[in-house]
N, C-alpha and C positions, 0 to 999 in steps of 0.2 A: 194276748187273750182276753177273751168274753169272760166277763164273770161266772157265769156260769163253767167255761172253759177252767178256769182260774178252781172254781169249788170243786170241779170234779178231780182235775191232776194235779194240784197242789198238797204241801202237807202244810198243818197247822201245830201251835204248842198243844200238845199234850193229845194228838192225836194218838192210836196203836197202828204199831205197824205188825204182822204177821208172816211169817217165811211162809208161802204157801206150798213152796216144796222144800227136799234135805237129799244127801244121799245115806243119812241115818235119820234114824226112826227118832232119835231125840231132838235133832235139830227142827224137825217138819212143825211149823203153828208156834215156833217159837217168839217171843212178844219183845219187842223194844216198844219203848215211849219216845213221841218226836218233844227235845228242848228246844227251848227258845233259842234265834237267831235271827241275824240282821238281814238278812237277803230270804227271798223266796225258796223254796228247795221243794221237788216232786219224789214221786215213788214211783219204781218200776216194777213190769209185772211179775216178778216172781217175788212180790210183796203183797198182804190185801191190807189196805188199810181201815181201821175202825174211827168213826167220831162219833166220841159220846155226849150228848147232849147235858149241858151245866145245867140244867135243871131237873137230870134225871141222876150225873152219874156224876163222880169225882176220878177223871183220869189216872192220877195218880193210883188211886184205890186200886182201880180194876188190873193197873200196869202189876203191882206189889201182888193182887191175888193172882194176877195167872201166869207170874213170874216164881208164884211158890208152889209147892209140890203138889196142895191140894187142885191149884190153879193148872196147872202145869199135866195132872192126871186128867181132868175134864174138857182140856184141850185135847189129849190125847186120846181120848173118846173117840172122836173123829175123822184121825190122822188114818190115811189109807195108805197101805204099803205095799208097791206095785216093783216095776225097776226104783223108783226112788220115793218116800216117802211123800205122803202131801194133805194138804187140806184143801178144801174148797172154801168159797168164799160164802155160799150157800148154808154151806152145815156151820160154817163158825153163828151165821147170823142166826141162826135155829138154836143156839149151845143155850142150854139153863144154866144161868150164873146167880150167884149170891146178889141179894140187890136188898143190902140195910138200907136206913134211913142216911138221905143226905150227908145231914150232919155227923154220923156215926163213920160215913165213907170218910169224911174229910179230916176226922179227927185221926181214925185211924193211919191212914193217909201224913198226916203233920208225926204224928210218934215213929211211924216207921222210917219217915225223912230222916228225923233226927239220931236215928240209929244207923242209918246209912250212909251220913256224914260223918260221926263217929269212925266207923271203920273203914270210910275213906281214909281218914286223918291218919287212923293208925297201920292202915297199907302204906302210906305217903311215909310216914315216920320208920317202918318197920323197910322200904326202899331206903332212907339213907342214911342205917346205920348200917347195910350192907353196902353199902358206896363207902360207907367211912372203912369196916372190915376189910373189906376188898382192898382197901390204899394203905391199910394199914399194915394188914397182915402180911406180905411179902419183905415189907422193911422189917417187920420186927422176925421175922426169921433170918433174915439174912443178918442182923444185927447191927443195922444200919440204923435204929430204932432203938429207946427203952421203954420195957413197960411202964415206966412212971412218965414220959414222954409221950406215951400212947394214951394212959387214963386222959393227961390235961387233953389231947385233942379228940377225945371222944366225950370227956365232958364238955367241953367247947362246941360239939352239936347239938348236944342234947338239952 
């Protein structure tokens, strides 16, 4: 691919991708962000790619904003419902969004990222505890394992 073709067809870290169409109203216009990767990646025609200039905006701020209730309502204002719900890139480009100073965007994105990491950690801990519960409960109910032994096993995973 030429440099121009790469710029047009590859995604970069921080690009925002919007679902062009969905069978449900809630799915149309849904926003995702491209995370770092080792290899080049492209996007397919059911997605709209939005690349934010780093001198104007912080991609993470806009990702968090557009996936919030308020941002989703803004994007929802351009969704058209026919057989399937959808948005057009031209409508997305004209959409009026918040534009706080770049320093505020970056600070906001850092704060939200900290909370997102805490949520991810809590969800992983919850999944691990559920795995322990699912492994211990049948053994407890069958009498194969005592409550004291189960408590010791649970404390070892905490």
